[in-house]
C-alpha atoms as a printed R data frame, in Angstrom:
    type eleno elety resid chain resno       x       y       z
1   ATOM     1    CA   MET     A     1 -21.485   1.519 -21.880
2   ATOM     2    CA   LEU     A     2 -19.733   1.587 -18.530
3   ATOM     3    CA   ASP     A     3 -17.859   4.811 -17.921
4   ATOM     4    CA   ASN     A     4 -14.638   2.997 -17.064
5   ATOM     5    CA   THR     A     5 -14.687   0.429 -19.903
6   ATOM     6    CA   GLU     A     6 -12.162   2.297 -21.966
7   ATOM     7    CA   SER     A     7  -9.784   2.729 -19.007
8   ATOM     8    CA   VAL     A     8 -10.078  -1.001 -18.182
9   ATOM     9    CA   LEU     A     9  -9.094  -1.881 -21.725
10  ATOM    10    CA   GLU     A    10  -6.091   0.437 -21.416
11  ATOM    11    CA   LYS     A    11  -5.081  -1.256 -18.156
12  ATOM    12    CA   ILE     A    12  -4.881  -4.657 -19.889
13  ATOM    13    CA   GLY     A    13  -2.543  -3.309 -22.536
14  ATOM    14    CA   LEU     A    14  -4.518  -1.487 -25.237
15  ATOM    15    CA   THR     A    15  -3.677   2.084 -26.135
16  ATOM    16    CA   GLN     A    16  -6.339   4.750 -25.843
17  ATOM    17    CA   ASN     A    17  -6.913   4.720 -29.595
18  ATOM    18    CA   GLU     A    18  -7.038   0.914 -29.730
19  ATOM    19    CA   ALA     A    19  -9.648   0.912 -27.015
20  ATOM    20    CA   LYS     A    20 -11.743   3.503 -28.861
21  ATOM    21    CA   VAL     A    21 -11.548   1.573 -32.124
22  ATOM    22    CA   TYR     A    22 -12.384  -1.732 -30.482
23  ATOM    23    CA   LEU     A    23 -15.381  -0.285 -28.622
24  ATOM    24    CA   THR     A    24 -16.573   1.465 -31.768
25  ATOM    25    CA   LEU     A    25 -16.555  -1.786 -33.727
26  ATOM    26    CA   LEU     A    26 -18.395  -3.605 -30.930
27  ATOM    27    CA   LYS     A    27 -21.054  -0.903 -31.034
28  ATOM    28    CA   PHE     A    28 -21.504  -0.476 -34.796
29  ATOM    29    CA   GLY     A    29 -20.436  -3.843 -36.215
30  ATOM    30    CA   GLN     A    30 -18.651  -3.911 -39.583
31  ATOM    31    CA   LEU     A    31 -17.165  -0.566 -40.606
32  ATOM    32    CA   LYS     A    32 -14.716   0.855 -43.117
33  ATOM    33    CA   ALA     A    33 -11.586   2.492 -41.735
34  ATOM    34    CA   GLY     A    34 -12.850   6.015 -42.560
35  ATOM    35    CA   ARG     A    35 -16.102   5.433 -40.679
36  ATOM    36    CA   ILE     A    36 -14.191   3.987 -37.735
37  ATOM    37    CA   SER     A    37 -12.104   7.170 -37.591
38  ATOM    38    CA   LYS     A    38 -15.263   9.317 -37.551
39  ATOM    39    CA   GLU     A    39 -17.207   7.300 -34.990
40  ATOM    40    CA   ALA     A    40 -14.195   6.895 -32.665
41  ATOM    41    CA   SER     A    41 -13.399  10.643 -32.973
42  ATOM    42    CA   ILE     A    42  -9.740  10.080 -33.876
43  ATOM    43    CA   ASN     A    43  -7.852  11.114 -37.015
44  ATOM    44    CA   ARG     A    44  -7.394   8.673 -39.910
45  ATOM    45    CA   THR     A    45  -3.698   8.043 -39.364
46  ATOM    46    CA   SER     A    46  -4.278   7.162 -35.692
47  ATOM    47    CA   ALA     A    47  -7.273   4.998 -36.627
48  ATOM    48    CA   TYR     A    48  -5.245   3.088 -39.223
49  ATOM    49    CA   ASP     A    49  -2.408   2.508 -36.708
50  ATOM    50    CA   ALA     A    50  -4.840   1.299 -34.050
51  ATOM    51    CA   ILE     A    51  -6.571  -1.034 -36.556
52  ATOM    52    CA   LYS     A    52  -3.221  -2.534 -37.550
53  ATOM    53    CA   ARG     A    53  -2.235  -3.219 -33.950
54  ATOM    54    CA   LEU     A    54  -5.650  -4.701 -33.075
55  ATOM    55    CA   LEU     A    55  -5.381  -7.031 -36.071
56  ATOM    56    CA   GLU     A    56  -1.972  -8.164 -34.802
57  ATOM    57    CA   LYS     A    57  -3.439  -8.782 -31.364
58  ATOM    58    CA   GLY     A    58  -6.296 -10.804 -32.844
59  ATOM    59    CA   LEU     A    59  -8.935  -8.495 -31.365
60  ATOM    60    CA   ILE     A    60 -10.483  -7.489 -34.697
61  ATOM    61    CA   SER     A    61 -10.800  -9.092 -38.111
62  ATOM    62    CA   TYR     A    62 -11.917  -7.952 -41.570
63  ATOM    63    CA   VAL     A    63 -13.760  -9.064 -44.692
64  ATOM    64    CA   VAL     A    64 -13.347  -7.732 -48.261
65  ATOM    65    CA   ILE     A    65 -16.556  -6.734 -50.020
66  ATOM    66    CA   ALA     A    66 -16.442  -5.005 -53.396
67  ATOM    67    CA   ASN     A    67 -12.719  -4.395 -52.958
68  ATOM    68    CA   ARG     A    68 -13.319  -2.621 -49.635
69  ATOM    69    CA   LYS     A    69 -12.160  -3.806 -46.245
70  ATOM    70    CA   LEU     A    70 -14.781  -3.917 -43.540
71  ATOM    71    CA   PHE     A    71 -13.432  -4.375 -40.028
72  ATOM    72    CA   LYS     A    72 -15.248  -5.950 -37.102
73  ATOM    73    CA   ALA     A    73 -14.475  -6.803 -33.446
74  ATOM    74    CA   VAL     A    74 -14.074 -10.426 -32.476
75  ATOM    75    CA   ASN     A    75 -15.924 -11.948 -29.553
76  ATOM    76    CA   PRO     A    76 -14.986 -10.020 -26.342
77  ATOM    77    CA   LYS     A    77 -13.987 -13.347 -24.759
78  ATOM    78    CA   ARG     A    78 -10.878 -13.006 -26.907
79  ATOM    79    CA   LEU     A    79  -9.776 -10.345 -24.386
80  ATOM    80    CA   SER     A    80  -9.363 -13.014 -21.713
81  ATOM    81    CA   GLU     A    81  -7.325 -15.130 -24.110
82  ATOM    82    CA   TYR     A    82  -5.192 -12.081 -24.934
83  ATOM    83    CA   ILE     A    83  -4.466 -11.520 -21.254
84  ATOM    84    CA   GLU     A    84  -3.555 -15.194 -20.773
85  ATOM    85    CA   GLU     A    85  -1.162 -15.004 -23.724
86  ATOM    86    CA   LYS     A    86   0.541 -11.993 -22.168
87  ATOM    87    CA   LYS     A    87   0.805 -13.882 -18.896
88  ATOM    88    CA   GLU     A    88   2.409 -16.835 -20.629
89  ATOM    89    CA   GLU     A    89   4.884 -14.525 -22.382
90  ATOM    90    CA   ILE     A    90   5.867 -12.954 -19.042
91  ATOM    91    CA   GLU     A    91   6.216 -16.357 -17.357
92  ATOM    92    CA   SER     A    92   8.437 -17.586 -20.173
93  ATOM    93    CA   VAL     A    93  11.064 -14.903 -19.397
94  ATOM    94    CA   LEU     A    94  10.460 -14.739 -15.633
95  ATOM    95    CA   PRO     A    95  13.280 -17.144 -14.689
96  ATOM    96    CA   TYR     A    96  15.732 -15.026 -16.722
97  ATOM    97    CA   LEU     A    97  14.451 -11.785 -15.122
98  ATOM    98    CA   GLU     A    98  14.669 -13.257 -11.636
99  ATOM    99    CA   GLY     A    99  18.226 -14.347 -12.406
100 ATOM   100    CA   LEU     A   100  19.108 -10.789 -13.417
101 ATOM   101    CA   HIS     A   101  17.501  -9.452 -10.276
102 ATOM   102    CA   LYS     A   102  19.462 -11.839  -8.088
103 ATOM   103    CA   GLU     A   103  22.741 -10.983  -9.814
104 ATOM   104    CA   SER     A   104  22.189  -7.235  -9.563
105 ATOM   105    CA   LYS     A   105  20.975  -7.274  -5.951
106 ATOM   106    CA   SER     A   106  23.159  -4.929  -3.926
107 ATOM   107    CA   GLU     A   107  24.032  -5.003  -0.266
108 ATOM   108    CA   GLN     A   108  21.301  -2.505   0.421
109 ATOM   109    CA   HIS     A   109  18.647  -4.270   2.525
110 ATOM   110    CA   VAL     A   110  16.370  -1.322   3.195
111 ATOM   111    CA   THR     A   111  13.614  -0.615   0.676
112 ATOM   112    CA   LEU     A   112  11.278   2.386   0.773
113 ATOM   113    CA   TYR     A   113   7.728   2.453  -0.666
114 ATOM   114    CA   THR     A   114   5.191   5.237  -1.041
115 ATOM   115    CA   GLY     A   115   1.528   5.481  -1.847
116 ATOM   116    CA   TYR     A   116  -1.167   2.811  -1.784
117 ATOM   117    CA   LYS     A   117   0.484   0.775  -4.534
118 ATOM   118    CA   GLY     A   118   3.676   0.820  -2.501
119 ATOM   119    CA   VAL     A   119   1.878  -0.402   0.598
120 ATOM   120    CA   GLN     A   120   0.222  -3.127  -1.485
121 ATOM   121    CA   SER     A   121   3.675  -4.235  -2.648
122 ATOM   122    CA   VAL     A   122   4.733  -4.596   0.985
123 ATOM   123    CA   TYR     A   123   1.707  -6.790   1.823
124 ATOM   124    CA   GLN     A   124   2.330  -8.857  -1.281
125 ATOM   125    CA   ASP     A   125   5.901  -9.419  -0.064
126 ATOM   126    CA   ILE     A   126   4.500 -10.586   3.265
127 ATOM   127    CA   LEU     A   127   2.233 -13.045   1.468
128 ATOM   128    CA   ARG     A   128   5.062 -14.385  -0.725
129 ATOM   129    CA   LYS     A   129   7.202 -15.104   2.313
130 ATOM   130    CA   LYS     A   130   4.452 -17.329   3.818
131 ATOM   131    CA   LYS     A   131   6.090 -17.049   7.242
132 ATOM   132    CA   PRO     A   132   4.380 -16.443  10.612
133 ATOM   133    CA   ILE     A   133   3.660 -12.735  11.105
134 ATOM   134    CA   ASP     A   134   3.978 -10.804  14.340
135 ATOM   135    CA   VAL     A   135   2.172  -7.487  14.277
136 ATOM   136    CA   PHE     A   136   1.855  -4.547  16.613
137 ATOM   137    CA   GLY     A   137   0.367  -1.091  16.203
138 ATOM   138    CA   SER     A   138  -2.531  -2.160  13.994
139 ATOM   139    CA   GLU     A   139  -5.664  -0.053  14.075
140 ATOM   140    CA   GLY     A   140  -7.400  -1.743  11.174
141 ATOM   141    CA   GLN     A   141  -5.940   0.753   8.704
142 ATOM   142    CA   LEU     A   142  -5.613  -1.762   5.871
143 ATOM   143    CA   GLY     A   143  -9.375  -2.354   5.802
144 ATOM   144    CA   GLU     A   144 -10.190   1.310   6.261
145 ATOM   145    CA   ARG     A   145  -7.764   2.750   3.750
146 ATOM   146    CA   MET     A   146  -7.487  -0.088   1.215
147 ATOM   147    CA   PRO     A   147 -10.913  -1.830   1.135
148 ATOM   148    CA   TRP     A   148 -10.307  -2.928  -2.463
149 ATOM   149    CA   TYR     A   149  -7.315  -5.018  -1.367
150 ATOM   150    CA   VAL     A   150  -7.961  -6.194   2.206
151 ATOM   151    CA   ASN     A   151 -10.173  -9.160   1.237
152 ATOM   152    CA   LYS     A   152  -7.510 -10.462  -1.158
153 ATOM   153    CA   PHE     A   153  -4.888 -10.265   1.584
154 ATOM   154    CA   VAL     A   154  -7.122 -12.013   4.138
155 ATOM   155    CA   ASN     A   155  -8.054 -14.747   1.675
156 ATOM   156    CA   GLU     A   156  -4.419 -15.466   0.856
157 ATOM   157    CA   VAL     A   157  -3.462 -15.544   4.532
158 ATOM   158    CA   GLU     A   158  -6.215 -18.022   5.301
159 ATOM   159    CA   LYS     A   159  -5.587 -20.044   2.151
160 ATOM   160    CA   ASN     A   160  -1.940 -20.542   3.069
161 ATOM   161    CA   LYS     A   161  -2.723 -20.868   6.784
162 ATOM   162    CA   ILE     A   162  -0.271 -18.161   7.736
163 ATOM   163    CA   PRO     A   163  -0.348 -17.702  11.525
164 ATOM   164    CA   ILE     A   164  -0.566 -14.131  12.819
165 ATOM   165    CA   ARG     A   165  -0.016 -12.855  16.318
166 ATOM   166    CA   MET     A   166  -1.259  -9.315  16.842
167 ATOM   167    CA   ILE     A   167  -0.831  -6.937  19.728
168 ATOM   168    CA   THR     A   168  -3.327  -4.095  19.545
169 ATOM   169    CA   ARG     A   169  -4.764  -1.326  21.661
170 ATOM   170    CA   ALA     A   170  -7.134  -2.418  24.437
171 ATOM   171    CA   GLY     A   171 -10.709  -1.506  23.718
172 ATOM   172    CA   ARG     A   172 -10.387  -1.526  19.941
173 ATOM   173    CA   LYS     A   173 -13.209  -3.400  18.202
174 ATOM   174    CA   ASN     A   174 -12.947  -5.793  15.242
175 ATOM   175    CA   SER     A   175  -9.326  -6.494  15.984
176 ATOM   176    CA   SER     A   176  -9.032 -10.010  14.472
177 ATOM   177    CA   PRO     A   177  -8.720  -9.662  10.663
178 ATOM   178    CA   THR     A   178  -8.266 -13.364   9.791
179 ATOM   179    CA   LYS     A   179  -9.181 -16.798  11.110
180 ATOM   180    CA   THR     A   180  -5.483 -17.469  11.653
181 ATOM   181    CA   THR     A   181  -4.969 -14.423  13.902
182 ATOM   182    CA   LYS     A   182  -4.427 -14.521  17.664
183 ATOM   183    CA   VAL     A   183  -4.865 -11.188  19.366
184 ATOM   184    CA   ARG     A   184  -3.650  -9.794  22.668
185 ATOM   185    CA   TYR     A   185  -4.343  -6.352  24.042
186 ATOM   186    CA   ALA     A   186  -2.025  -3.731  25.499
187 ATOM   187    CA   PRO     A   187  -3.113  -0.827  27.710
188 ATOM   188    CA   VAL     A   188  -2.248   1.819  25.142
189 ATOM   189    CA   GLU     A   189  -4.416   4.931  25.018
190 ATOM   190    CA   THR     A   190  -3.099   6.609  21.871
191 ATOM   191    CA   ARG     A   191  -4.196   5.417  18.428
192 ATOM   192    CA   SER     A   192  -1.145   4.341  16.409
193 ATOM   193    CA   SER     A   193  -0.509   5.664  12.914
194 ATOM   194    CA   ALA     A   194   2.248   3.101  12.256
195 ATOM   195    CA   ILE     A   195   2.085  -0.692  12.097
196 ATOM   196    CA   THR     A   196   5.045  -3.044  12.372
197 ATOM   197    CA   ASN     A   197   5.082  -6.520  10.753
198 ATOM   198    CA   ILE     A   198   7.808  -9.026  11.547
199 ATOM   199    CA   TYR     A   199   8.015 -11.984   9.165
200 ATOM   200    CA   GLY     A   200  10.920 -14.282   8.429
201 ATOM   201    CA   ASN     A   201  14.081 -12.188   8.229
202 ATOM   202    CA   LYS     A   202  12.191  -8.983   7.431
203 ATOM   203    CA   ILE     A   203  10.525  -6.107   9.201
204 ATOM   204    CA   ALA     A   204   7.870  -4.048   7.412
205 ATOM   205    CA   ILE     A   205   6.882  -0.724   8.969
206 ATOM   206    CA   ILE     A   206   3.898   1.034   7.412
207 ATOM   207    CA   VAL     A   207   3.116   4.655   8.334
208 ATOM   208    CA   TRP     A   208  -0.494   5.479   7.542
209 ATOM   209    CA   ALA     A   209  -0.062   9.170   6.836
210 ATOM   210    CA   GLU     A   210  -2.262  11.003   4.340
211 ATOM   211    CA   GLN     A   211   0.067   9.631   1.675
212 ATOM   212    CA   PRO     A   212   1.079   6.247   3.231
213 ATOM   213    CA   GLU     A   213   4.715   5.253   3.306
214 ATOM   214    CA   ALA     A   214   6.420   1.984   4.126
215 ATOM   215    CA   ILE     A   215   9.836   0.486   4.638
216 ATOM   216    CA   ILE     A   216  11.066  -3.107   4.492
217 ATOM   217    CA   ILE     A   217  14.220  -3.972   6.424
218 ATOM   218    CA   GLU     A   218  15.765  -7.281   5.400
219 ATOM   219    CA   ASN     A   219  18.169  -8.277   8.109
220 ATOM   220    CA   GLU     A   220  18.148 -11.466  10.168
221 ATOM   221    CA   GLN     A   221  19.659  -9.861  13.249
222 ATOM   222    CA   ALA     A   222  17.284  -6.888  13.192
223 ATOM   223    CA   ALA     A   223  14.259  -9.180  12.672
224 ATOM   224    CA   SER     A   224  15.380 -11.312  15.601
225 ATOM   225    CA   SER     A   225  15.720  -8.237  17.834
226 ATOM   226    CA   TYR     A   226  12.257  -7.006  16.863
227 ATOM   227    CA   ARG     A   227  10.813 -10.462  17.466
228 ATOM   228    CA   ASN     A   228  12.389 -10.633  20.945
229 ATOM   229    CA   TYR     A   229  10.797  -7.272  21.710
230 ATOM   230    CA   PHE     A   230   7.476  -8.554  20.433
231 ATOM   231    CA   GLU     A   231   7.741 -11.654  22.661
232 ATOM   232    CA   LEU     A   232   8.190  -9.414  25.664
233 ATOM   233    CA   LEU     A   233   5.098  -7.371  24.757
234 ATOM   234    CA   TRP     A   234   3.158 -10.584  23.997
235 ATOM   235    CA   LYS     A   235   3.784 -11.862  27.530
236 ATOM   236    CA   ILE     A   236   2.656  -8.548  29.053
237 ATOM   237    CA   ALA     A   237  -0.404  -8.062  26.851
238 ATOM   238    CA   LYS     A   238  -3.779  -9.427  27.983
239 ATOM   239    CA   GLU     A   239  -5.798 -12.104  26.184
240 ATOM   240    CA   LYS     A   240  -9.131 -10.334  26.874
241 ATOM   241    CA   ASN     A   241 -10.120  -7.001  25.426
242 ATOM   242    CA   GLU     A   242 -10.847  -4.966  28.497
C-alpha cells in the first residue's frame, strides 16, 4: 500500500475513518462491522458511522448472509465517478456563487496572498485572464520553488497561446519558460527576489521569500502605468543574452 493512499482519499473528500474503512475492505474483502473496526483500528461507533457514510457515497455495499451484514468495497473506479459527481454538484451552484461574489465585491482592489497555495492562486488568476503578460524580475523561481505546478502553468499558457514578454537579468540561463515567451535582457547584476506580472487591468507582484507572498492590484490606471514603464525597459533591454 502506498504510504500516501489514505491522505489522497482524504483530499478527495473522505474522512480519515472513511478512508481507513474503505482501504480495510479493499484489503480483506467482505467483513462484518465488528471485524472492520478491529482491522481498521477504530472504535465500533466510529466504524459504524464511517460505514454508513460510505454506503451513502456508493463506495461500499453489503450482502446479508445468515442474518448478518457483510460489507465490501466497490470497484475503486467508483472513486473517479464520485469525484465527477462532486464536480457536477459544484458546477450546478457555481453561477449562483459567482453572482453572490459579484454582488458582495467591495471597492477594495488589492488582494494579498501568502504561501505556495497563495502564489498558485495568483498564477491561476493570470491564466484565467488569458491576456498578454509582461514580466520583469523573473529568476526562474516558479520552476525552482514550485516544480509540481510549473508544467501545468506552462502547458496552459501554450494551450491558450498567451503571449509573454519577459525582461530578465543578462547572463541568466534558461530564461524562456514557454514557447510563447519573448525575452530581452537588462544589465542588472543583482538577483531579484520579486517578480512583477502585468496582465489586463491587473498587476501581480510575487515576493519569493522563505514563505512566499504575493499581491494582486486590480486597477486599470495602475496597470497602464506599469505597462508604460515596462515598454521603456523593453526598448532599452537587449535581445541577446550577453
